[in-house]
C-alpha positions, 0 to 999 in steps of 0.5 A, a space after each residue: 528539893 530533889 532530896 524530898 522527891 527521892 525520899 517520897 519515891 523511896 516510900 513507894 520503892 524500897 530500892 532505886 538505882 542512881 540511873 533510875 533517879 536520873 532517868 525519872 527526874 531528868 525529864 522534868 524541866 528543873 532537872 533537865 541537866 541532872 546527871 549521876 554526879 548531881 544525884 550522888 551529891 544529893 544522896 551523900 547528904 541524905 545518907 550522912 544526915 541524922 536521922 538518915 533519909 536513905 541508905 546509899 551504896 555508892 559502889 553499887 549505885 543503889 539507894 535503899 529506904 532506911 529501915 526505921 522510916 515510918 510510912 504515913 
């Protein structure tokens, strides 16, 4: 579910930091215990699947919207 939420957020924002995701979704009850390691695992899935849901720079801890994504 978190990957879907992040993908939706990337439609509005081209770039997000891992900390921004934790700060935003950590306020919601289902994600109260969310930390950067959890976000990194979800983003690894989003980065590795085909078609790619997000471009992730694990060194910079940044997430980018994929170039070929279509906006509705």
